[in-house]
Each structure stands twice: as structure tokens, then as C-alpha cells.
Z-matrix of the N, CA and C atoms (Angstrom, degrees):
N
C 1 1.465
C 2 1.530 1 111.19
N 3 1.359 2 115.81 1 -45.34
C 4 1.460 3 119.58 2 178.96
C 5 1.525 4 111.25 3 -64.72
N 6 1.350 5 115.89 4 -36.38
C 7 1.458 6 119.99 5 178.55
C 8 1.526 7 110.63 6 -65.18
N 9 1.351 8 116.76 7 -40.72
C 10 1.461 9 120.76 8 177.86
C 11 1.527 10 110.50 9 -63.34
N 12 1.334 11 116.29 10 -42.32
C 13 1.458 12 120.74 11 -179.72
C 14 1.531 13 110.57 12 -64.21
N 15 1.333 14 116.26 13 -39.59
C 16 1.459 15 120.58 14 179.68
C 17 1.532 16 110.48 15 -66.19
N 18 1.340 17 115.53 16 -42.24
C 19 1.462 18 119.74 17 178.92
C 20 1.520 19 111.18 18 -63.34
N 21 1.342 20 115.29 19 -43.21
C 22 1.471 21 119.55 20 179.01
C 23 1.516 22 110.75 21 -61.13
N 24 1.343 23 116.54 22 -43.52
C 25 1.459 24 120.35 23 -178.74
C 26 1.522 25 110.79 24 -63.97
N 27 1.328 26 117.33 25 -38.28
C 28 1.463 27 120.26 26 177.73
C 29 1.524 28 110.84 27 -64.41
N 30 1.343 29 116.16 28 -41.69
C 31 1.466 30 119.87 29 178.27
C 32 1.524 31 110.78 30 -65.04
N 33 1.343 32 116.21 31 -41.00
C 34 1.459 33 120.51 32 -178.67
C 35 1.533 34 110.82 33 -63.81
N 36 1.322 35 115.55 34 -45.99
C 37 1.454 36 119.92 35 179.76
C 38 1.531 37 110.54 36 -63.40
N 39 1.338 38 116.25 37 -43.18
C 40 1.462 39 120.18 38 178.98
C 41 1.512 40 112.21 39 -62.99
N 42 1.332 41 116.63 40 -40.41
C 43 1.458 42 121.24 41 -179.95
C 44 1.524 43 110.57 42 -66.52
N 45 1.330 44 116.49 43 -43.03
C 46 1.466 45 120.70 44 178.68
C 47 1.521 46 110.81 45 -61.41
N 48 1.332 47 116.03 46 -42.55
C 49 1.467 48 119.99 47 178.79
C 50 1.524 49 110.94 48 -63.66
N 51 1.333 50 116.35 49 -40.80
C 52 1.462 51 120.22 50 -179.63
C 53 1.524 52 110.97 51 -65.14
N 54 1.347 53 117.01 52 -42.85
C 55 1.465 54 120.38 53 178.50
C 56 1.526 55 110.19 54 -61.68
N 57 1.325 56 115.93 55 -44.18
C 58 1.465 57 120.23 56 179.39
C 59 1.525 58 110.82 57 -59.62
N 60 1.325 59 115.76 58 -43.12
C 61 1.465 60 120.24 59 179.34
C 62 1.526 61 111.07 60 -62.91
N 63 1.335 62 116.23 61 -44.03
C 64 1.460 63 120.09 62 -177.79
C 65 1.525 64 111.56 63 -66.97
N 66 1.332 65 118.01 64 -30.65
C 67 1.457 66 120.30 65 178.76
C 68 1.522 67 112.02 66 -77.43
N 69 1.323 68 117.04 67 -27.38
C 70 1.456 69 119.71 68 -178.40
C 71 1.529 70 111.86 69 -63.71
N 72 1.335 71 117.53 70 -35.84
C 73 1.468 72 120.07 71 -176.48
C 74 1.522 73 112.24 72 -62.56
N 75 1.356 74 119.91 73 -55.06
C 76 1.475 75 117.92 74 177.93
C 77 1.523 76 112.71 75 -65.70
N 78 1.336 77 118.06 76 -29.52
C 79 1.464 78 120.02 77 177.18
C 80 1.531 79 110.65 78 -65.92
N 81 1.327 80 116.30 79 -42.15
C 82 1.469 81 120.30 80 178.19
C 83 1.527 82 110.20 81 -63.99
N 84 1.343 83 116.32 82 -41.60
C 85 1.467 84 119.32 83 178.07
C 86 1.525 85 110.78 84 -63.30
N 87 1.326 86 116.20 85 -41.63
C 88 1.463 87 120.74 86 -179.18
C 89 1.522 88 110.53 87 -62.97
N 90 1.322 89 117.03 88 -42.86
C 91 1.466 90 120.53 89 177.81
C 92 1.527 91 110.95 90 -61.84
N 93 1.338 92 116.72 91 -42.85
C 94 1.466 93 120.30 92 179.35
C 95 1.531 94 110.96 93 -63.16
N 96 1.338 95 116.50 94 -38.50
C 97 1.468 96 120.83 95 179.14
C 98 1.530 97 110.23 96 -64.84
N 99 1.333 98 116.04 97 -44.50
C 100 1.462 99 119.73 98 -179.73
C 101 1.529 100 111.25 99 -63.96
N 102 1.330 101 116.57 100 -38.68
C 103 1.462 102 119.99 101 177.14
C 104 1.524 103 110.86 102 -65.80
N 105 1.327 104 116.45 103 -38.06
C 106 1.474 105 120.11 104 178.52
C 107 1.525 106 111.04 105 -65.82
N 108 1.323 107 116.36 106 -33.39
C 109 1.467 108 120.53 107 -178.63
C 110 1.523 109 111.91 108 -65.85
N 111 1.341 110 117.07 109 -21.41
C 112 1.462 111 120.95 110 -179.69
C 113 1.525 112 112.49 111 -83.29
N 114 1.330 113 117.12 112 -9.99
C 115 1.464 114 120.40 113 -177.44
C 116 1.532 115 110.99 114 -77.16
N 117 1.320 116 117.57 115 148.90
C 118 1.469 117 120.45 116 178.19
C 119 1.529 118 111.07 117 -61.07
N 120 1.322 119 116.11 118 136.67
C 121 1.457 120 121.30 119 177.14
C 122 1.511 121 114.75 120 76.56
N 123 1.322 122 117.48 121 11.55
C 124 1.466 123 120.69 122 -179.06
C 125 1.527 124 111.09 123 -66.91
N 126 1.322 125 116.36 124 141.68
C 127 1.462 126 122.06 125 175.25
C 128 1.521 127 107.50 126 -83.02
N 129 1.310 128 116.00 127 88.36
C 130 1.461 129 119.93 128 -171.30
C 131 1.530 130 113.24 129 -68.74
N 132 1.308 131 117.21 130 -30.63
C 133 1.474 132 119.36 131 177.91
C 134 1.529 133 110.20 132 -64.04
N 135 1.341 134 116.48 133 -44.64
C 136 1.465 135 120.54 134 179.76
C 137 1.523 136 110.54 135 -66.35
N 138 1.332 137 115.73 136 -41.17
C 139 1.466 138 119.75 137 179.99
C 140 1.525 139 110.71 138 -67.07
N 141 1.323 140 116.90 139 -35.43
C 142 1.467 141 120.75 140 177.08
C 143 1.524 142 110.72 141 -63.20
N 144 1.339 143 115.97 142 -40.92
C 145 1.467 144 120.15 143 178.06
C 146 1.528 145 110.48 144 -63.89
N 147 1.342 146 117.34 145 -40.62
C 148 1.468 147 120.77 146 177.44
C 149 1.522 148 110.69 147 -64.80
N 150 1.320 149 116.53 148 -40.66
C 151 1.462 150 120.53 149 179.52
C 152 1.527 151 110.76 150 -63.08
N 153 1.326 152 115.52 151 -40.10
C 154 1.462 153 119.44 152 178.62
C 155 1.531 154 110.81 153 -62.33
N 156 1.324 155 117.21 154 -39.23
C 157 1.459 156 121.06 155 178.23
C 158 1.523 157 111.42 156 -61.47
N 159 1.328 158 116.60 157 -40.83
C 160 1.458 159 120.19 158 -179.96
C 161 1.529 160 111.07 159 -67.41
N 162 1.320 161 117.01 160 -39.31
C 163 1.467 162 120.63 161 177.63
C 164 1.524 163 110.16 162 -64.77
N 165 1.338 164 116.56 163 -41.78
C 166 1.464 165 120.36 164 178.26
C 167 1.525 166 110.93 165 -63.13
N 168 1.342 167 116.87 166 -38.08
C 169 1.463 168 120.37 167 178.61
C 170 1.527 169 110.91 168 -63.88
N 171 1.336 170 116.75 169 -42.45
C 172 1.461 171 119.89 170 178.17
C 173 1.524 172 111.16 171 -65.66
N 174 1.322 173 116.17 172 -39.92
C 175 1.463 174 120.31 173 178.75
C 176 1.526 175 111.32 174 -63.46
N 177 1.334 176 116.20 175 -41.28
C 178 1.459 177 120.99 176 178.19
C 179 1.518 178 111.16 177 -63.47
N 180 1.318 179 116.76 178 -41.29
C 181 1.460 180 120.30 179 178.89
C 182 1.519 181 110.84 180 -63.68
N 183 1.325 182 117.22 181 -45.33
C 184 1.466 183 120.94 182 -179.83
C 185 1.525 184 110.71 183 -62.15
N 186 1.343 185 116.88 184 -42.17
C 187 1.470 186 120.43 185 177.79
C 188 1.522 187 111.25 186 -60.23
N 189 1.340 188 116.50 187 -43.35
C 190 1.462 189 120.56 188 -179.72
C 191 1.523 190 111.40 189 -65.89
N 192 1.328 191 116.66 190 -41.33
C 193 1.469 192 120.39 191 179.15
C 194 1.523 193 110.35 192 -62.56
N 195 1.331 194 117.07 193 -44.68
C 196 1.465 195 120.64 194 -179.58
C 197 1.528 196 111.18 195 -65.22
N 198 1.335 197 116.30 196 -39.86
C 199 1.460 198 119.37 197 -179.93
C 200 1.525 199 110.78 198 -66.07
N 201 1.330 200 116.77 199 -43.56
C 202 1.457 201 120.93 200 178.51
C 203 1.521 202 110.54 201 -62.69
N 204 1.318 203 116.71 202 -38.25
C 205 1.463 204 121.03 203 177.84
C 206 1.528 205 111.30 204 -63.58
N 207 1.342 206 116.26 205 -39.98
C 208 1.465 207 120.14 206 177.91
C 209 1.527 208 111.12 207 -65.55
N 210 1.324 209 116.03 208 -39.60
C 211 1.463 210 119.58 209 177.50
C 212 1.523 211 110.70 210 -60.58
N 213 1.332 212 116.04 211 -45.82
C 214 1.455 213 120.45 212 -174.99
C 215 1.519 214 112.11 213 -71.65
N 216 1.338 215 117.25 214 -26.61
C 217 1.454 216 119.88 215 179.43
C 218 1.528 217 111.70 216 -85.93
N 219 1.341 218 116.92 217 -4.17
C 220 1.463 219 120.63 218 178.72
C 221 1.504 220 114.31 219 82.46
N 222 1.333 221 117.18 220 9.47
C 223 1.455 222 119.76 221 -178.48
C 224 1.516 223 112.55 222 -78.35
N 225 1.320 224 117.45 223 -18.98
C 226 1.459 225 121.34 224 178.15
C 227 1.528 226 109.29 225 -103.02
N 228 1.325 227 116.03 226 122.04
C 229 1.457 228 120.29 227 176.04
C 230 1.518 229 108.22 228 -79.98
N 231 1.322 230 116.70 229 123.66
C 232 1.462 231 120.69 230 -174.84
C 233 1.522 232 111.62 231 -92.13
N 234 1.321 233 116.57 232 -57.08
C 235 1.462 234 121.23 233 -176.69
C 236 1.523 235 110.25 234 -101.04
N 237 1.296 236 116.34 235 127.11
C 238 1.458 237 121.68 236 178.79
C 239 1.521 238 107.58 237 -153.51
N 240 1.339 239 116.86 238 90.55
C 241 1.451 240 120.22 239 -175.76
C 242 1.514 241 110.83 240 71.26
N 243 1.321 242 116.53 241 -146.80
C 244 1.456 243 121.46 242 179.31
C 245 1.514 244 110.06 243 -137.44
N 246 1.319 245 116.23 244 159.12
C 247 1.459 246 121.07 245 -179.57
C 248 1.520 247 108.83 246 -133.69
N 249 1.322 248 115.85 247 139.83
C 250 1.453 249 120.37 248 176.93
C 251 1.520 250 109.27 249 -62.35
N 252 1.323 251 116.47 250 127.11
C 253 1.466 252 120.58 251 -173.60
C 254 1.523 253 112.88 252 -77.32
N 255 1.325 254 118.11 253 -36.16
C 256 1.463 255 121.32 254 -171.74
C 257 1.529 256 113.78 255 -55.46
N 258 1.341 257 119.48 256 -48.98
C 259 1.474 258 118.06 257 -179.93
C 260 1.525 259 112.97 258 -60.45
N 261 1.333 260 117.18 259 -37.31
C 262 1.470 261 120.62 260 179.86
C 263 1.528 262 110.27 261 -67.27
N 264 1.328 263 116.99 262 -41.92
C 265 1.462 264 120.67 263 178.17
C 266 1.532 265 110.78 264 -62.67
N 267 1.315 266 116.38 265 -43.47
C 268 1.469 267 119.99 266 -179.45
C 269 1.528 268 111.49 267 -67.22
N 270 1.339 269 116.55 268 -39.57
C 271 1.466 270 120.14 269 178.09
C 272 1.528 271 110.51 270 -63.91
N 273 1.329 272 116.12 271 -40.14
C 274 1.463 273 119.84 272 179.03
C 275 1.522 274 110.26 273 -64.85
N 276 1.327 275 116.85 274 -43.92
C 277 1.473 276 120.81 275 176.88
C 278 1.519 277 110.77 276 -56.51
N 279 1.331 278 117.12 277 -46.57
C 280 1.462 279 120.72 278 -177.66
C 281 1.532 280 111.44 279 -68.40
N 282 1.332 281 116.24 280 -39.40
C 283 1.462 282 120.26 281 -178.10
C 284 1.522 283 112.10 282 -66.82
N 285 1.334 284 116.44 283 -32.99
C 286 1.461 285 121.01 284 -177.42
C 287 1.525 286 112.89 285 -98.69
N 288 1.319 287 117.17 286 8.82
C 289 1.467 288 121.19 287 -174.82
C 290 1.530 289 111.86 288 -58.79
N 291 1.321 290 117.72 289 -43.55
C 292 1.466 291 120.35 290 -177.70
C 293 1.522 292 111.67 291 -65.58
N 294 1.335 293 116.97 292 -47.10
C 295 1.467 294 119.31 293 -179.13
C 296 1.525 295 110.55 294 -66.83
N 297 1.326 296 117.60 295 -34.53
C 298 1.461 297 120.64 296 177.36
C 299 1.526 298 110.59 297 -66.46
N 300 1.320 299 116.53 298 -39.89
C 301 1.473 300 119.91 299 179.04
C 302 1.522 301 110.83 300 -64.50
N 303 1.340 302 116.37 301 -41.07
C 304 1.468 303 119.66 302 178.64
C 305 1.528 304 111.16 303 -63.75
N 306 1.328 305 116.43 304 -33.01
C 307 1.470 306 120.53 305 179.90
C 308 1.521 307 112.07 306 -87.31
N 309 1.347 308 117.19 307 -2.01
C 310 1.463 309 122.57 308 -176.71
C 311 1.529 310 110.96 309 59.02
N 312 1.331 311 114.70 310 46.60
C 313 1.465 312 121.65 311 177.28
C 314 1.532 313 108.16 312 -120.25
N 315 1.325 314 117.16 313 129.11
C 316 1.464 315 121.75 314 177.35
C 317 1.525 316 109.67 315 -91.85
N 318 1.329 317 116.44 316 141.27
C 319 1.467 318 121.14 317 179.70
C 320 1.524 319 109.59 318 -112.21
N 321 1.319 320 115.54 319 128.26
C 322 1.462 321 121.71 320 178.76
C 323 1.525 322 109.24 321 -121.44
N 324 1.323 323 117.11 322 139.90
C 325 1.466 324 122.83 323 -179.66
C 326 1.516 325 109.27 324 -113.93
N 327 1.328 326 116.36 325 135.83
C 328 1.463 327 121.33 326 179.83
C 329 1.528 328 109.03 327 -141.11
N 330 1.325 329 116.34 328 102.84
C 331 1.469 330 120.83 329 178.29
C 332 1.517 331 108.86 330 -163.10
N 333 1.316 332 116.53 331 137.97
C 334 1.460 333 120.82 332 175.32
C 335 1.529 334 109.18 333 -75.01
N 336 1.332 335 117.44 334 149.37
C 337 1.468 336 120.49 335 -176.69
C 338 1.527 337 114.36 336 -60.14
N 339 1.333 338 117.68 337 -24.64
C 340 1.457 339 119.57 338 -175.53
C 341 1.533 340 113.89 339 -95.12
N 342 1.314 341 117.32 340 3.02
C 343 1.466 342 120.04 341 -179.57
C 344 1.527 343 109.94 342 -77.42
N 345 1.327 344 115.81 343 126.89
C 346 1.462 345 121.28 344 178.70
C 347 1.524 346 110.76 345 -115.92
N 348 1.318 347 115.53 346 149.43
C 349 1.463 348 123.00 347 175.32
C 350 1.528 349 107.34 348 -118.23
N 351 1.343 350 118.39 349 133.57
C 352 1.474 351 120.98 350 -174.54
C 353 1.528 352 113.99 351 -78.46
N 354 1.334 353 115.45 352 61.95
C 355 1.462 354 121.50 353 176.05
C 356 1.524 355 108.76 354 -136.23
N 357 1.329 356 115.71 355 154.56
C 358 1.449 357 118.62 356 169.05
C 359 1.523 358 108.37 357 -62.30
N 360 1.322 359 116.16 358 152.59
C 361 1.471 360 120.33 359 -176.12
C 362 1.530 361 111.65 360 -55.83
N 363 1.342 362 117.39 361 -46.71
C 364 1.466 363 119.38 362 -178.31
C 365 1.519 364 110.95 363 -62.49
N 366 1.322 365 117.39 364 -38.71
C 367 1.456 366 120.36 365 -179.74
C 368 1.531 367 111.22 366 -66.63
N 369 1.332 368 116.38 367 -40.12
C 370 1.464 369 119.45 368 177.30
C 371 1.521 370 110.32 369 -64.10
N 372 1.338 371 117.00 370 -40.67
C 373 1.461 372 120.68 371 177.31
C 374 1.523 373 110.99 372 -59.32
N 375 1.320 374 116.32 373 -43.29
C 376 1.464 375 120.96 374 -178.46
C 377 1.524 376 110.57 375 -64.03
N 378 1.335 377 116.67 376 -44.41
C 379 1.465 378 120.80 377 -179.47
C 380 1.524 379 110.54 378 -62.62
N 381 1.329 380 116.62 379 -51.50
C 382 1.468 381 120.70 380 -176.58
C 383 1.531 382 110.74 381 -63.15
N 384 1.329 383 116.74 382 -44.57
C 385 1.465 384 119.02 383 -176.54
C 386 1.526 385 111.51 384 -67.57
N 387 1.328 386 117.85 385 -41.95
C 388 1.464 387 119.25 386 179.07
C 389 1.523 388 111.68 387 -62.01
N 390 1.328 389 116.73 388 -41.38
C 391 1.457 390 119.97 389 179.07
C 392 1.531 391 111.17 390 -67.80
N 393 1.333 392 115.76 391 -41.21
C 394 1.466 393 119.86 392 -179.41
C 395 1.525 394 111.40 393 -66.40
N 396 1.320 395 116.86 394 -43.17
C 397 1.465 396 120.94 395 179.60
C 398 1.525 397 110.05 396 -61.72
N 399 1.326 398 117.24 397 -39.21
C 400 1.454 399 121.06 398 177.78
C 401 1.529 400 111.19 399 -58.67
N 402 1.324 401 116.82 400 -45.42
C 403 1.462 402 120.17 401 179.28
C 404 1.518 403 112.13 402 -67.11
N 405 1.332 404 117.49 403 -41.36
C 406 1.459 405 120.53 404 -179.79
C 407 1.524 406 110.37 405 -61.57
N 408 1.323 407 116.81 406 -37.63
C 409 1.463 408 120.79 407 -178.77
C 410 1.521 409 112.81 408 -70.13
N 411 1.338 410 116.31 409 -37.54
C 412 1.456 411 118.38 410 -166.60
C 413 1.529 412 115.96 411 -118.29
N 414 1.341 413 118.30 412 -10.20
C 415 1.467 414 119.27 413 -175.55
C 416 1.525 415 112.01 414 -67.61
N 417 1.337 416 117.15 415 -36.30
C 418 1.459 417 120.56 416 179.49
C 419 1.521 418 112.54 417 100.56
N 420 1.327 419 117.20 418 158.37
C 421 1.469 420 122.11 419 -178.57
C 422 1.522 421 112.07 420 -57.97
N 423 1.348 422 114.81 421 141.15
C 424 1.458 423 120.92 422 177.45
C 425 1.506 424 114.48 423 86.51
N 426 1.332 425 117.99 424 -2.45
C 427 1.467 426 120.79 425 -178.30
C 428 1.528 427 110.74 426 -79.07
N 429 1.317 428 115.02 427 157.16
C 430 1.462 429 122.15 428 173.67
C 431 1.521 430 108.67 429 -115.08
N 432 1.323 431 115.81 430 131.25
C 433 1.458 432 122.88 431 -179.36
C 434 1.521 433 108.79 432 -105.66
N 435 1.320 434 116.65 433 127.30
C 436 1.466 435 122.20 434 179.93
C 437 1.516 436 110.12 435 -107.40
N 438 1.341 437 115.52 436 126.69
C 439 1.460 438 122.67 437 171.64
C 440 1.524 439 106.42 438 -110.92
N 441 1.327 440 117.30 439 111.20
C 442 1.468 441 120.63 440 -172.84
C 443 1.516 442 111.21 441 -133.40
N 444 1.322 443 114.88 442 153.25
C 445 1.462 444 120.55 443 176.95
C 446 1.517 445 109.41 444 -141.84
N 447 1.322 446 114.53 445 137.43
C 448 1.453 447 123.47 446 173.40
C 449 1.517 448 107.45 447 -131.16
N 450 1.314 449 119.30 448 165.43
C 451 1.472 450 119.16 449 -179.64
C 452 1.533 451 111.79 450 -52.21
N 453 1.328 452 115.42 451 119.34
C 454 1.457 453 120.88 452 178.08
C 455 1.508 454 115.06 453 74.93
N 456 1.349 455 118.02 454 11.37
C 457 1.462 456 119.22 455 -174.55
C 458 1.528 457 111.46 456 -149.00
N 459 1.312 458 115.67 457 135.10
C 460 1.455 459 122.97 458 175.73
C 461 1.521 460 108.29 459 -120.35
N 462 1.319 461 117.36 460 131.40
C 463 1.453 462 121.16 461 -179.58
C 464 1.523 463 110.76 462 -125.81
N 465 1.327 464 116.17 463 131.80
C 466 1.459 465 122.47 464 171.35
C 467 1.524 466 105.84 465 -127.62
N 468 1.322 467 116.55 466 115.71
C 469 1.463 468 119.90 467 -174.97
C 470 1.519 469 110.34 468 -141.91
N 471 1.321 470 115.23 469 159.68
C 472 1.457 471 120.41 470 176.38
C 473 1.524 472 109.06 471 -141.73
N 474 1.326 473 116.01 472 163.80
C 475 1.462 474 121.37 473 179.96
C 476 1.527 475 110.51 474 -110.11
N 477 1.326 476 115.96 475 32.48
C 478 1.455 477 121.08 476 -175.14
C 479 1.511 478 114.91 477 -88.41
N 480 1.316 479 115.30 478 -145.58
C 481 1.465 480 121.85 479 -173.37
C 482 1.520 481 113.14 480 -61.35
N 483 1.320 482 116.23 481 -32.86
C 484 1.458 483 119.50 482 -176.59
C 485 1.517 484 111.52 483 79.32
N 486 1.313 485 115.80 484 -175.81
C 487 1.464 486 121.65 485 179.40
C 488 1.525 487 109.03 486 -131.16
N 489 1.304 488 116.00 487 160.85
C 490 1.459 489 119.83 488 174.90
C 491 1.524 490 109.17 489 -62.84
N 492 1.325 491 116.56 490 139.96
C 493 1.460 492 119.69 491 -178.13
C 494 1.523 493 112.23 492 -59.21
N 495 1.327 494 116.30 493 -29.76
C 496 1.458 495 119.46 494 177.68
C 497 1.517 496 113.44 495 -68.75
N 498 1.350 497 116.37 496 -18.28
C 499 1.468 498 119.93 497 179.27
C 500 1.526 499 112.50 498 -86.33
N 501 1.328 500 117.75 499 -19.13
C 502 1.458 501 120.60 500 -173.02
C 503 1.520 502 112.64 501 -56.62
N 504 1.324 503 116.76 502 -43.04
C 505 1.465 504 119.71 503 -175.96
C 506 1.524 505 112.50 504 -73.88
N 507 1.331 506 117.20 505 -10.32
C 508 1.462 507 120.37 506 -176.45
C 509 1.527 508 113.26 507 -111.35
N 510 1.329 509 117.09 508 -0.39
C 511 1.453 510 120.48 509 -175.23
C 512 1.519 511 113.69 510 -57.41
N 513 1.337 512 116.99 511 -30.90
C 514 1.458 513 120.50 512 -173.08
C 515 1.526 514 112.94 513 -97.12
N 516 1.340 515 116.76 514 8.18
C 517 1.450 516 120.10 515 175.16
C 518 1.528 517 109.74 516 -76.07
N 519 1.316 518 116.32 517 145.56
C 520 1.457 519 120.24 518 177.64
C 521 1.526 520 110.27 519 -62.35
N 522 1.322 521 114.44 520 131.70
C 523 1.461 522 123.59 521 175.26
C 524 1.522 523 113.83 522 66.84
N 525 1.338 524 117.60 523 6.68
C 526 1.464 525 117.37 524 179.12
C 527 1.519 526 109.57 525 -76.87
N 528 1.324 527 115.98 526 133.30
C 529 1.461 528 121.67 527 174.78
C 530 1.516 529 108.44 528 -136.72
N 531 1.317 530 115.81 529 136.54
C 532 1.456 531 119.11 530 172.69
C 533 1.518 532 108.18 531 -69.22
N 534 1.318 533 117.36 532 169.30
C 535 1.462 534 120.76 533 -179.07
C 536 1.520 535 111.60 534 -56.26
N 537 1.335 536 116.38 535 -41.13
C 538 1.475 537 119.70 536 -179.07
C 539 1.524 538 110.96 537 -67.89
N 540 1.345 539 116.49 538 -38.46
C 541 1.454 540 120.28 539 -176.93
C 542 1.523 541 112.31 540 -69.46
N 543 1.325 542 118.03 541 -24.85
C 544 1.458 543 120.50 542 -177.65
C 545 1.525 544 112.01 543 -63.31
N 546 1.325 545 116.08 544 -23.77
C 547 1.458 546 119.24 545 -178.57
C 548 1.525 547 111.66 546 -85.41
N 549 1.337 548 117.91 547 -4.44
C 550 1.457 549 121.49 548 -176.73
C 551 1.520 550 110.20 549 -110.26
N 552 1.312 551 113.79 550 158.15
C 553 1.461 552 119.73 551 179.09
C 554 1.520 553 109.49 552 -73.36
N 555 1.319 554 116.17 553 144.16
C 556 1.454 555 121.33 554 178.11
C 557 1.514 556 109.35 555 159.56
N 558 1.335 557 116.49 556 151.91
C 559 1.462 558 119.29 557 -175.61
C 560 1.521 559 112.73 558 -82.69
N 561 1.339 560 117.87 559 -18.62
C 562 1.454 561 119.87 560 -175.38
C 563 1.512 562 112.78 561 78.88
N 564 1.349 563 117.00 562 11.23
C 565 1.465 564 120.92 563 -178.92
C 566 1.526 565 113.02 564 -115.49
N 567 1.337 566 117.17 565 -11.93
C 568 1.467 567 120.12 566 -174.45
C 569 1.513 568 113.74 567 -55.96
N 570 1.333 569 117.56 568 -49.01
C 571 1.464 570 120.08 569 -177.96
C 572 1.521 571 111.60 570 -73.94
N 573 1.338 572 117.30 571 -29.28
C 574 1.466 573 120.04 572 175.27
C 575 1.529 574 110.09 573 -64.48
N 576 1.325 575 116.31 574 -39.03
C 577 1.465 576 120.83 575 177.42
C 578 1.524 577 109.73 576 -64.85
N 579 1.332 578 117.04 577 -42.71
C 580 1.467 579 121.04 578 177.72
C 581 1.530 580 110.46 579 -55.75
N 582 1.315 581 115.84 580 -49.76
C 583 1.468 582 119.70 581 -178.31
C 584 1.511 583 111.28 582 -61.43
N 585 1.326 584 116.98 583 -40.86
C 586 1.457 585 120.29 584 -177.68
C 587 1.531 586 111.22 585 -67.08
N 588 1.333 587 116.93 586 -42.45
C 589 1.464 588 120.76 587 178.98
C 590 1.525 589 110.40 588 -62.03
N 591 1.321 590 116.28 589 -48.70
C 592 1.470 591 120.48 590 -177.57
C 593 1.525 592 110.74 591 -64.54
N 594 1.331 593 116.98 592 -43.80
C 595 1.466 594 120.28 593 179.45
C 596 1.516 595 111.21 594 -63.88
N 597 1.344 596 117.62 595 -36.33
C 598 1.460 597 121.23 596 179.50
C 599 1.526 598 111.70 597 -66.24
N 600 1.329 599 116.58 598 -23.69
C 601 1.462 600 121.55 599 176.97
C 602 1.530 601 111.48 600 -91.75
N 603 1.333 602 116.31 601 8.34
C 604 1.464 603 120.41 602 179.05
C 605 1.509 604 114.03 603 84.35
N 606 1.333 605 117.29 604 10.89
C 607 1.460 606 120.41 605 -178.12
C 608 1.507 607 113.01 606 -101.11
N 609 1.327 608 115.21 607 -172.11
C 610 1.465 609 120.87 608 178.06
C 611 1.531 610 109.27 609 -142.27
N 612 1.318 611 115.14 610 156.99
C 613 1.461 612 121.43 611 -178.62
C 614 1.516 613 108.59 612 -121.83
N 615 1.325 614 116.45 613 134.52
C 616 1.464 615 121.05 614 178.86
C 617 1.523 616 109.70 615 -132.08
N 618 1.324 617 115.97 616 137.68
C 619 1.464 618 121.76 617 178.87
C 620 1.522 619 109.68 618 -116.69
N 621 1.318 620 116.30 619 140.75
C 622 1.464 621 120.84 620 177.31
C 623 1.520 622 108.86 621 -143.17
N 624 1.319 623 115.62 622 162.94
C 625 1.457 624 121.26 623 -179.46
C 626 1.516 625 110.06 624 138.08
N 627 1.300 626 115.88 625 -162.33
C 628 1.461 627 121.05 626 -179.35
C 629 1.513 628 109.19 627 176.55
N 630 1.328 629 117.64 628 174.72
C 631 1.467 630 120.95 629 -179.75
C 632 1.530 631 111.81 630 -54.45
N 633 1.329 632 116.24 631 124.56
C 634 1.459 633 120.98 632 -179.95
C 635 1.513 634 114.15 633 77.33
N 636 1.342 635 117.68 634 -0.41
C 637 1.471 636 121.29 635 -178.04
C 638 1.527 637 112.42 636 -115.48
N 639 1.323 638 116.50 637 12.66
C 640 1.449 639 119.67 638 177.54
C 641 1.516 640 112.76 639 73.44
N 642 1.327 641 114.65 640 -171.39
C 643 1.459 642 122.00 641 179.48
C 644 1.515 643 109.01 642 -134.60
N 645 1.321 644 116.16 643 129.65
C 646 1.469 645 121.56 644 179.05
C 647 1.524 646 108.54 645 -122.12
N 648 1.332 647 115.69 646 121.71
C 649 1.462 648 120.70 647 178.01
C 650 1.523 649 108.14 648 -119.59
N 651 1.318 650 114.76 649 125.01
C 652 1.464 651 121.60 650 -178.34
C 653 1.530 652 109.40 651 -119.19
N 654 1.315 653 116.00 652 127.63
C 655 1.470 654 122.61 653 175.17
C 656 1.528 655 107.38 654 -105.94
N 657 1.318 656 116.77 655 117.15
C 658 1.457 657 122.05 656 -178.12
C 659 1.521 658 110.09 657 -108.49
N 660 1.338 659 116.46 658 137.71
C 661 1.456 660 121.70 659 -177.12
C 662 1.527 661 110.02 660 -122.37
N 663 1.341 662 116.89 661 148.23
C 664 1.467 663 119.34 662 179.87
C 665 1.512 664 111.13 663 -67.77
N 666 1.318 665 115.66 664 152.89
C 667 1.462 666 121.00 665 178.90
C 668 1.536 667 109.20 666 -65.55
N 669 1.335 668 118.14 667 142.72
C 670 1.470 669 120.83 668 -179.07
C 671 1.522 670 111.35 669 -66.26
């Protein structure tokens, strides 16, 4: 019992430190932007837009931290019956259409109407959107993103740049970013949330791929 308490405290302290570190970066950028706005001849409209982006990034991080905390405390019910996957996949495709177009990424949906995934609708939306957003951010121009569902299985994959094989086992760690991902906006919690949701429903998440071979993430769920 004491060992469990010690381990929990170490994780809590580490998580708090990581959150603090992640918040410092947009805060430092915001301070630099505000200081630049005071300089003669500053383009204040452009700087205001940059400042808004930093505030949105901090807000997104806080939302993700709070949601992950609710998951871990058991306040969020993850699995409750089953939900038809196709409408959620199509809604996600439509919702992300603009950002995908800006990134030059095509989104394709593949699921039969009767395929169900054993998650609450909101939880399935969160899983699919986090995985899709990850691909849109990092797959690269000209890539195709697949949102697919089969009985007991959800797949989100792309044929883009891929990731280093050494990064595959760490993709679902909180705040972990590959070298390429560090240059892009993101909280570093999206894939950690995916893993937690799927694991809470009794499932597992596996990532495969490599440089130039895209990224394939499969969420597998136990049979009802």
C-alpha cells in the first residue's frame, strides 16, 4: 500500500511538473508578443492574432489536463453499450475538412453502417478526432487519412511522412513529442487521452509505421 502511494505521488509530481513546463512555453511567447507590441511601428493586429493563438493553446492544454484528470478519477464513464461508428467518422471528417484542406490532407471514411464500437458517443468522438488531428498535423501535404471501423476495431491511419520506429512505443506518453512534432502546435496529450479512453473500455491501442510509411493506429476492443 505504501509503495502504491509512493508511486502515485511520484507520478503526480511528475505530471504537475510536466504541465507547468508545457504552460511556460506559450506564456513566454505571449510575454514576448506583448513586449513587441510596445515597440514603435509594431504591427499590432498581427501581434494580437499571435497572442490569441497562444491563449488558445493554453486553453486547449488546460482542457486536456482537466479531461484526463476526470478520466483517471473515474468521473467520466467511458464504455456504455455500443455506438454506430459510421456517423461519428463522417462527422469527424466534416468537422475537420477545413483544417485538412489547409494541410493538403484528404480524409477517407470506411465503415459499414452496422459496425458498432463499445464506447459512449462522446468518447468515440474524442478518440477519433484526436487521432485524426494528429495525422492532419504531421502526415504532410498530399497524404490521405483513413478513418475506418470494423467489428471490435477502430483504425485511423495515413500514408504520410510517418514517424521514426523508435518513437512508436512512446507516442501515447503524456507530453511526448518527436523532434518534428515539437515544432507544431499541440498539447502533447491527445494520444495519451486516446490510450486512456480505450484502456478504460478494456481495449488496447497499437501504432505501426515508419519513416515514409505513414502511421497506422488501431484501437481494439474486447468482444461484447
